[in-house]
C-alpha positions in Angstrom: 0.5 -60.6 32.0 -2.1 -60.1 34.7 -0.4 -56.9 35.8 -0.7 -55.4 32.4 -4.4 -56.2 32.2 -4.9 -54.7 35.6 -3.1 -51.5 34.5 -5.2 -51.3 31.4 -8.4 -51.7 33.4 -7.2 -49.0 35.8 -6.5 -46.6 32.9 -9.9 -47.3 31.4 -11.6 -46.6 34.7 -9.7 -43.3 35.0 -10.7 -42.3 31.5 -14.4 -43.1 32.2 -14.2 -41.3 35.5 -12.6 -38.2 33.8 -15.3 -38.1 31.1 -18.0 -38.4 33.8 -16.3 -35.6 35.8 -16.2 -33.4 32.7 -19.9 -34.0 32.1 -20.6 -33.1 35.7 -18.4 -30.0 35.3 -20.4 -28.9 32.3 -23.7 -29.4 34.2 -22.4 -27.3 37.1 -21.3 -24.5 34.8 -24.8 -24.5 33.2 -26.4 -24.4 36.6 -24.3 -21.4 37.5 -25.5 -19.7 34.3 -29.1 -20.4 35.3 -28.4 -19.0 38.8 -27.0 -15.8 37.4 -29.9 -15.5 34.9 -32.4 -16.0 37.7 -30.8 -13.3 39.7 -30.9 -10.9 36.8 -34.6 -11.6 36.4 -35.2 -10.9 40.1 -35.8 -14.4 41.3 -33.2 -14.2 44.0 -32.2 -11.5 46.5 -28.6 -10.5 46.3 -27.8 -12.5 49.4 -29.5 -15.7 48.0 -27.7 -15.2 44.7 -24.3 -14.8 46.3 -24.8 -17.9 48.5 -25.9 -20.0 45.6 -23.2 -18.6 43.3 -20.4 -19.3 45.9 -21.6 -22.9 46.5 -21.7 -23.6 42.7 -18.3 -22.0 42.1 -16.8 -24.1 44.9 -18.2 -27.2 43.4 -16.9 -26.2 39.9 -13.4 -25.5 41.4 -13.4 -28.9 43.2 -14.4 -30.8 40.1 -11.9 -28.9 38.0 -9.1 -29.7 40.4 -10.2 -33.4 40.5 -10.1 -33.6 36.7 -6.8 -31.8 36.0 -4.6 -32.9 38.9 
């Protein structure tokens, strides 16, 4: 019986973790949009924008992989 409870707790922890990761993914995507908007408005040089964009895209890819693996 204890095994079943432990498995239930593990499943609940994974579900919470997944929803937290999805929220983080949403925030990262919004941040990428803001970076792109700032570049379009001239707030970043092309090099700054590309560096910030690459970092954000790497983070988005990592989170996406963590969620859907």
